[in-house]
ZAMARGU-4260 file (C-alpha; in steps of 0.2 Angstrom, whole numbers, plus 5000, padded with zeros to 4 digits):
<rodrens>
0) 5117/4921/5127 | 5108/4922/5110 | 5109/4939/5102 | 5090/4940/5101 | 5089/4937/5119
5) 5101/4951/5125 | 5094/4963/5112 | 5077/4961/5119 | 5082/4963/5137 | 5094/4977/5132
10) 5079/4986/5126 | 5071/4984/5143 | 5086/4992/5151 | 5085/5006/5139 | 5067/5008/5143
15) 5071/5009/5162 | 5083/5024/5158 | 5072/5032/5145 | 5063/5044/5157 | 5080/5054/5160
20) 5084/5056/5142 | 5081/5073/5134 | 5078/5072/5115 | 5073/5085/5103 | 5063/5073/5093
25) 5050/5070/5106 | 5032/5071/5100 | 5022/5087/5103 | 5015/5089/5120 | 4997/5086/5122
30) 4986/5101/5126 | 4978/5091/5139 | 4994/5087/5148 | 4999/5105/5149 | 4984/5108/5161
35) 4991/5096/5174 | 5000/5103/5190 | 5011/5088/5188 | 5017/5093/5171 | 5031/5106/5169
40) 5046/5109/5158 | 5038/5097/5145 | 5037/5082/5156 | 5026/5074/5170 | 5035/5072/5187
45) 5032/5061/5202 | 5029/5069/5219 | 5044/5061/5226 | 5061/5066/5219 | 5069/5051/5210
50) 5088/5048/5205 | 5090/5051/5186 | 5095/5036/5177 | 5110/5043/5167 | 5118/5035/5152
55) 5131/5026/5162 | 5118/5017/5172 | 5109/5012/5157 | 5125/5005/5150 | 5128/4996/5166
60) 5111/4988/5165 | 5114/4982/5148 | 5130/4975/5153 | 5121/4965/5167 | 5109/4958/5155
65) 5122/4952/5144 | 5135/4945/5157 | 5125/4940/5172 | 5118/4923/5174 | 5099/4922/5176
70) 5093/4907/5186 | 5076/4900/5184 | 5069/4916/5176 | 5058/4906/5165 | 5047/4890/5170
75) 5053/4874/5162 | 5035/4867/5161 | 5018/4875/5157 | 5010/4885/5172 | 4992/4880/5177
80) 4979/4889/5168 | 4960/4888/5166 | 4954/4891/5148 | 4939/4904/5147 | 4924/4904/5135
85) 4912/4918/5130 | 4898/4908/5137 | 4906/4906/5154 | 4909/4925/5155 | 4891/4929/5150
90) 4884/4917/5162 | 4892/4927/5177 | 4879/4936/5188 | 4877/4955/5186 | 4875/4958/5205
95) 4894/4960/5210 | 4911/4961/5202 | 4919/4946/5195 | 4938/4945/5191 | 4950/4935/5181
100) 4969/4936/5179 | 4973/4935/5161 | 4992/4936/5164 | 5005/4948/5170 | 4995/4964/5175
105) 4980/4961/5163 | 4964/4959/5172 | 4946/4956/5166 | 4932/4962/5177 | 4913/4960/5175
110) 4907/4975/5184 | 4888/4973/5188 | 4886/4966/5171 | 4899/4977/5161 | 4915/4969/5155
115) 4930/4980/5159 | 4949/4976/5155 | 4964/4983/5165 | 4980/4984/5155 | 4976/4971/5142
120) 4992/4964/5135 | 4988/4949/5123 | 5003/4949/5112 | 5017/4936/5113 | 5030/4949/5118
125) 5031/4964/5129 | 5042/4973/5116 | 5041/4985/5101 | 5046/4970/5091 | 5037/4955/5086
130) 5053/4945/5084 | 5063/4949/5100 | 5060/4955/5118 | 5052/4947/5133 | 5041/4932/5127
135) 5026/4926/5136 | 5027/4910/5146 | 5011/4904/5138 | 4996/4912/5130 | 4981/4921/5138
140) 4966/4910/5144 | 4955/4918/5131 | 4958/4928/5115 | 4953/4945/5111 | 4941/4938/5097
145) 4932/4927/5110 | 4930/4941/5123 | 4912/4948/5124 | 4910/4966/5120 | 4920/4977/5132
150) 4913/4992/5140 | 4929/5000/5147 | 4947/4998/5145 | 4958/5006/5159 | 4976/5009/5156
155) 4989/5013/5170 | 5004/5019/5159 | 5011/5017/5142 | 5025/5004/5145 | 5025/4989/5133
160) 5020/4976/5146 | 5004/4987/5150 | 5000/4996/5134 | 5000/4984/5120 | 4998/4992/5103
165) 4992/4976/5094 | 4979/4972/5108 | 4972/4990/5108 | 4970/4990/5089 | 4960/4973/5090
170) 4950/4980/5105 | 4946/4997/5096 | 4930/4992/5088 | 4923/4981/5102 | 4926/4993/5116
175) 4914/5007/5121 | 4927/5018/5131 | 4945/5019/5135 | 4951/5027/5151 | 4969/5032/5150
180) 4982/5044/5159 | 4985/5061/5152 | 4995/5060/5136 | 4991/5042/5132 | 4976/5048/5121
185) 4988/5052/5108 | 4995/5034/5106 | 4977/5027/5105 | 4972/5040/5092 | 4987/5035/5081
190) 4982/5017/5083 | 4964/5020/5076 | 4954/5022/5092 | 4940/5035/5089 | 4945/5051/5100
195) 4927/5051/5106 | 4929/5035/5115 | 4944/5040/5125 | 4944/5049/5142 | 4961/5056/5149
200) 4964/5057/5167 | 4975/5067/5179 | 4979/5061/5196 | 4965/5061/5208 | 4952/5064/5194
205) 4936/5054/5196 | 4922/5048/5185 | 4905/5042/5191 | 4899/5028/5180 | 4883/5019/5180
210) 4890/5005/5190 | 4905/5012/5200 | 4916/5027/5204 | 4932/5027/5195 | 4947/5037/5201
215) 4965/5039/5194 | 4977/5039/5208 | 4996/5042/5209 | 5010/5030/5208 | 5029/5032/5209
220) 5035/5027/5191 | 5038/5035/5174 | 5032/5033/5156 | 5040/5031/5139 | 5040/5019/5124
225) 5056/5026/5116 | 5071/5037/5120 | 5062/5052/5113 | 5046/5052/5124 | 5051/5049/5142
230) 5038/5056/5154 | 5028/5064/5140 | 5012/5055/5147 | 5006/5051/5164 | 5006/5035/5174
235) 4996/5029/5189 | 4984/5017/5197 | 4965/5015/5197 | 4952/5014/5211 | 4935/5006/5207
240) 4922/5008/5220 | 4906/4999/5216 | 4890/4998/5226 | 4895/4982/5236 | 4914/4981/5234
245) 4929/4991/5230 | 4945/4987/5220 | 4962/4995/5219 | 4974/4991/5204 | 4992/4997/5206
250) 4999/4998/5189 | 5018/4999/5192 | 5026/5009/5206 | 5040/5010/5218 | 5035/5011/5236
255) 5030/5028/5242 | 5018/5037/5255 | 5005/5039/5241 | 4998/5022/5245 | 4993/5028/5263
260) 4985/5044/5255 | 4975/5033/5243 | 4969/5022/5257 | 4964/5037/5268 | 4954/5044/5253
265) 4946/5029/5245 | 4949/5014/5257 | 4946/5001/5264 | 4947/4990/5248 | 4940/4973/5247
270) 4953/4968/5235 | 4970/4975/5229 | 4979/4970/5213 | 4997/4975/5218 | 5012/4973/5207
275) 5024/4960/5214 | 5037/4956/5201 | 5051/4963/5190 | 5060/4971/5204 | 5079/4974/5206
280) 5091/4984/5216 | 5095/4994/5200 | 5078/5001/5198 | 5071/5001/5216 | 5063/5018/5214
285) 5051/5012/5201 | 5046/4994/5206 | 5043/4987/5223 | 5050/4972/5232 | 5037/4959/5237
290) 5039/4965/5255 | 5035/4982/5249 | 5021/4977/5239 | 5013/4969/5254 | 5016/4985/5264
295) 5007/4995/5250 | 4992/4983/5252 | 4992/4987/5271 | 4994/5006/5268 | 4979/5005/5256
300) 4968/4997/5269 | 4966/4982/5258 | 4957/4966/5265 | 4963/4954/5252 | 4979/4956/5241
305) 4981/4947/5224 | 4999/4949/5218 | 5001/4953/5199 | 5015/4958/5187 | 5022/4941/5188
310) 5022/4923/5180 | 5020/4929/5162 | 5036/4938/5156 | 5055/4937/5161 | 5058/4956/5165
315) 5071/4955/5179 | 5085/4945/5186 | 5075/4935/5199 | 5067/4918/5197 | 5050/4917/5190
320) 5042/4910/5206 | 5052/4921/5219 | 5039/4936/5220 | 5026/4923/5225 | 5037/4915/5238
325) 5042/4931/5246 | 5025/4940/5246 | 5017/4924/5254 | 5030/4924/5267 | 5028/4943/5271
330) 5009/4940/5271 | 5011/4927/5285 | 5023/4938/5295 | 5010/4952/5295 | 4994/4941/5296
335) 4988/4948/5280 | 4976/4939/5268 | 4983/4935/5251 | 4976/4925/5236 | 4985/4919/5221
340) 4972/4912/5209 | 4979/4904/5193 | 4977/4912/5177 | 4960/4911/5170 | 4952/4907/5187
345) 4936/4917/5190 | 4934/4924/5207 | 4926/4938/5217 | 4928/4947/5234 | 4913/4937/5241
350) 4920/4920/5237 | 4931/4913/5251 | 4942/4903/5240 | 4956/4894/5248 | 4974/4900/5245
355) 4983/4888/5234 | 5002/4888/5232 | 5001/4882/5215 | 5019/4887/5210 | 5027/4876/5223
360) 5026/4860/5214 | 5033/4868/5199 | 5049/4875/5207 | 5065/4867/5203 | 5076/4860/5216
365) 5087/4874/5223
</rodrens>
């Protein structure tokens, strides 16, 4: 294995374990964070108790990345994608919510005329380094420069595959407002985003906008971008309830009973974007298997599920297509409605577009 490869994946293993590391070099706690009931002893905490990832487990993960053979982790040919243009997006109607998958967990919404971005990651790598770390399978269907003016950017947590420094810096001057978990406002401020543009959210905190109710809701996960800042900022999911339709965006999470609580409070949802990928037995608390992702959708009282967090970066040991195969099978077994639009395809909750198993023709012979 090339040294750049295992250094990159080794960093991801360290990130998985970062939440359990105490380091006196941690940045000063945010004043906003100290007002949260989920914040104590200098860190945010899940409702569910999680097993701490000790240094031994982190070393074991790095060992796996170096020695374990990964099969079909990266596609051997380009994945289907529809290029997007500014003109296409501007021409979309203003009477509903239009949606586009941009890759991984990045979603572009047109919310009754306003453009919103969820976890925008446009960089080539999900890494603190530009020269190593998980690399995109292919570029996004539109560049930040070609995006229209953005009304809102919503961030779920500060991991590199969800909070991208380069993308945020490019978006800073063309975005009216950033909605972030408590503690993440400090990252944005360092990267040049005007503090007046940033709203920080605790779990269950709501914001009524002109076009939708927005709520920040719990997940079972963690935060951190280095060994010194584990759980210094919050993590979570987003509820968007418009006049005609409602959407749930999971961010990252292990399976927990919080999905049922969110469904009871804000459901049913016309569409759910649920993380379905980058799972493994060694971090089962913080990422769901595809079967658990489908169950989370059912707990949320979702009508249509769109699996995200797959098909863009190699972040685990499973094949790139496995999440889609497994979640599709689980949906059939539970008579659930699932849709897997290709990257760049525009869709909405009213459009009854057919389910296309686009990845099957690209799967290698197993």
